[in-house]
C-alpha positions as CSV (number, residue, x, y, z in Angstrom):
1,X,-19.5,6.4,-12.4
2,X,-16.4,7.5,-14.1
3,X,-13.9,5.0,-15.6
4,X,-11.6,3.6,-12.9
5,X,-8.0,4.4,-12.5
6,X,-5.6,1.6,-13.2
7,X,-2.0,1.6,-11.8
8,X,0.5,-1.1,-11.2
9,X,2.1,-0.6,-7.8
10,X,5.7,-1.8,-7.7
11,X,6.7,-1.6,-4.0
12,X,8.4,-3.4,-1.2
13,X,7.6,-3.3,2.5
14,X,9.8,-3.3,5.6
15,X,9.3,-3.9,9.3
16,X,10.8,-1.4,11.7
17,X,10.8,-0.7,15.4
18,X,9.1,2.2,17.0
19,X,12.3,4.1,17.5
20,X,14.1,3.2,14.2
21,X,15.6,6.4,12.6
22,X,14.7,7.3,9.0
23,X,17.1,6.1,6.3
24,X,19.9,8.4,5.1
25,X,19.4,8.5,1.4
26,X,22.8,8.5,-0.4
27,X,23.9,7.0,-3.7
28,X,20.4,6.1,-4.9
29,X,20.5,5.9,-8.8
30,X,18.7,8.9,-10.4
31,X,17.9,10.5,-7.1
32,X,19.2,14.0,-6.3
33,X,16.6,15.3,-3.8
34,X,14.3,14.1,-1.0
35,X,11.2,16.1,-0.1
36,X,10.1,17.1,3.3
37,X,7.7,14.7,4.9
38,X,4.0,15.1,4.2
39,X,1.6,13.7,6.9
40,X,-1.5,11.9,5.7
41,X,-4.1,10.5,8.0
42,X,-5.6,7.4,6.3
43,X,-8.7,5.4,7.3
44,X,-9.5,2.2,5.3
45,X,-12.3,-0.3,5.7
46,X,-11.7,-3.7,4.1
47,X,-14.5,-6.1,3.0
48,X,-14.6,-9.7,2.0
49,X,-17.1,-12.5,1.8
50,X,-18.0,-14.8,4.7
51,X,-15.7,-17.5,3.3
52,X,-12.9,-15.1,2.4
53,X,-13.2,-15.6,-1.3
54,X,-11.2,-12.4,-2.1
55,X,-8.4,-13.1,0.3
56,X,-8.0,-16.6,-1.0
57,X,-7.7,-15.2,-4.5
58,X,-5.0,-12.7,-3.3
59,X,-7.5,-9.8,-3.8
60,X,-8.3,-7.0,-1.4
61,X,-11.2,-4.5,-1.5
62,X,-11.1,-1.3,0.6
63,X,-12.8,2.0,1.0
64,X,-10.2,4.5,2.1
65,X,-10.5,8.2,3.1
66,X,-7.6,10.6,3.4
67,X,-4.6,11.1,1.3
68,X,-4.3,11.8,-2.5
69,X,-5.9,8.5,-3.6
70,X,-9.0,8.4,-1.4
71,X,-11.7,6.1,-2.8
72,X,-12.7,2.5,-3.5
73,X,-9.7,0.3,-4.4
74,X,-9.4,-3.3,-5.7
75,X,-5.9,-4.6,-5.3
76,X,-5.3,-7.6,-7.5
77,X,-3.1,-10.6,-7.0
78,X,0.6,-9.8,-6.5
79,X,3.0,-10.6,-9.3
80,X,6.6,-10.3,-8.1
81,X,6.9,-6.7,-6.7
82,X,3.9,-5.5,-8.7
83,X,0.2,-5.4,-8.0
84,X,-2.6,-4.0,-10.1
85,X,-4.7,-1.4,-8.3
86,X,-8.1,-0.3,-9.7
87,X,-9.7,2.8,-8.1
88,X,-13.0,4.6,-8.1
89,X,-14.1,7.9,-6.3
90,X,-15.7,7.5,-2.9
91,X,-19.3,8.3,-3.8
92,X,-21.9,9.6,-1.4
93,X,-22.2,6.7,1.1
94,X,-20.5,3.5,2.3
95,X,-22.4,1.2,-0.1
96,X,-20.2,-0.7,-2.5
97,X,-20.6,1.0,-6.0
98,X,-22.1,-1.2,-8.7
99,X,-18.9,-0.7,-10.8
100,X,-16.9,-2.2,-8.0
101,X,-19.1,-5.3,-7.6
102,X,-19.1,-5.8,-11.3
103,X,-15.3,-5.8,-11.4
104,X,-15.2,-8.2,-8.4
105,X,-17.5,-10.6,-10.1
106,X,-14.6,-12.5,-11.7
107,X,-13.7,-13.6,-8.1
108,X,-17.0,-13.6,-6.3
109,X,-20.6,-12.4,-6.4
110,X,-21.4,-13.2,-2.7
111,X,-22.3,-10.7,-0.1
112,X,-19.5,-8.5,1.1
113,X,-19.1,-8.0,4.9
114,X,-16.7,-5.8,7.0
115,X,-13.4,-7.5,7.5
116,X,-10.9,-5.0,9.0
117,X,-10.4,-1.3,9.7
118,X,-6.9,0.1,9.2
119,X,-6.0,3.6,10.4
120,X,-2.6,4.9,9.4
121,X,-0.6,8.0,10.2
122,X,1.6,8.1,7.1
123,X,4.5,10.4,6.5
124,X,5.4,10.4,2.8
125,X,8.7,11.4,1.2
126,X,9.3,11.8,-2.5
127,X,12.7,10.8,-3.9
128,X,13.1,12.8,-7.0
129,X,15.6,13.2,-9.9
130,X,15.8,15.3,-13.1
131,X,12.9,13.5,-14.7
132,X,10.5,13.6,-11.7
133,X,9.6,11.2,-8.9
134,X,11.8,8.1,-8.8
135,X,10.2,6.6,-5.7
136,X,7.9,7.4,-2.8
137,X,9.0,6.3,0.7
138,X,6.4,6.2,3.4
139,X,6.8,5.8,7.2
140,X,3.5,4.2,8.4
141,X,2.3,4.0,12.0
142,X,-0.6,1.6,11.8
143,X,-3.6,0.9,14.0
144,X,-5.6,-2.0,12.8
145,X,-8.8,-3.8,14.0
146,X,-9.9,-7.3,12.9
147,X,-13.6,-6.6,12.8
148,X,-14.5,-10.3,12.9
149,X,-12.6,-11.0,16.2
150,X,-12.4,-7.5,17.6
151,X,-8.7,-7.8,17.9
152,X,-6.6,-4.6,17.8
153,X,-3.0,-4.4,16.6
154,X,-0.4,-1.6,16.2
155,X,2.9,-1.5,14.4
156,X,5.2,0.6,12.3
157,X,6.4,-0.2,8.8
158,X,8.0,1.4,5.8
159,X,7.1,1.1,2.1
160,X,9.1,2.1,-1.0
161,X,7.0,2.4,-4.1
162,X,8.6,3.2,-7.5
163,X,7.4,6.4,-9.2
164,X,6.9,7.4,-12.9
165,X,10.6,8.4,-13.2
166,X,11.9,5.0,-12.0
167,X,13.7,2.7,-14.4
168,X,11.4,0.8,-16.7
169,X,13.6,-2.2,-17.1
170,X,13.9,-5.0,-14.5
171,X,17.6,-4.6,-14.1
172,X,17.3,-0.9,-13.4
173,X,14.5,-1.4,-10.9
174,X,16.5,-4.1,-9.1
175,X,19.5,-1.7,-8.9
176,X,17.3,1.0,-7.5
177,X,15.8,-1.3,-4.8
178,X,19.3,-2.7,-4.0
179,X,20.7,0.8,-3.4
180,X,17.6,1.9,-1.4
181,X,17.7,-1.2,0.7
182,X,21.3,-0.5,1.7
183,X,20.1,2.7,3.3
184,X,16.9,1.0,4.7
185,X,18.8,-1.9,6.3
186,X,21.5,0.4,7.6
187,X,18.9,2.3,9.5
188,X,17.4,-0.8,11.0
189,X,14.7,-1.8,8.5
190,X,14.0,-5.5,7.8
191,X,12.1,-7.3,5.0
192,X,8.5,-7.4,6.0
193,X,7.3,-10.6,7.6
194,X,3.8,-10.0,6.3
195,X,2.5,-9.6,2.8
196,X,0.2,-6.7,3.4
197,X,-1.3,-4.5,6.1
198,X,-4.6,-6.5,5.8
199,X,-2.9,-9.8,6.4
200,X,-1.1,-8.4,9.5
201,X,-4.4,-6.9,10.7
202,X,-5.9,-10.4,10.6
203,X,-3.0,-12.0,12.3
204,X,-1.2,-13.5,9.3
């Protein structure tokens, strides 16, 4: 298997109601254009051990189809707004690739079992400036099933993830989030009450 991709996601999540209008992007530092929305149909299956060793370590393992980053992903423990994501291609079947289990071994070597399925109709917007993509804003309509309990949940949420042209210093990133959140909160967005889609799918 090829070497995995490694990216540090710097993002924030927001709760919104079903009818909340999209933000009106004005005065965002370094942003001079917003793309048309791109619809992505995503389907992710999450796995963990019977005693939730990964979840307790702040780690998530998923196999996701759809969108530009389809594949196997390990999302590491969160540090502030950032979280390391390691990714591999899908492969030919649903079996967890050896390279993935080897990477997970620092947290667990126990059997992995289905934990949750998260389907997501995502509309993605790129906030761009002279140097490229400053941030990606996504409007997610989520359908989740807790595969242990059979419980289904639906909700809508937004995410704002910094792009390669975002400021590299903490003060610049904070200023960007502050300006973006003025638009997000004005539209009716709220800080997310849950740390991740997986946590919300499981009722946390």
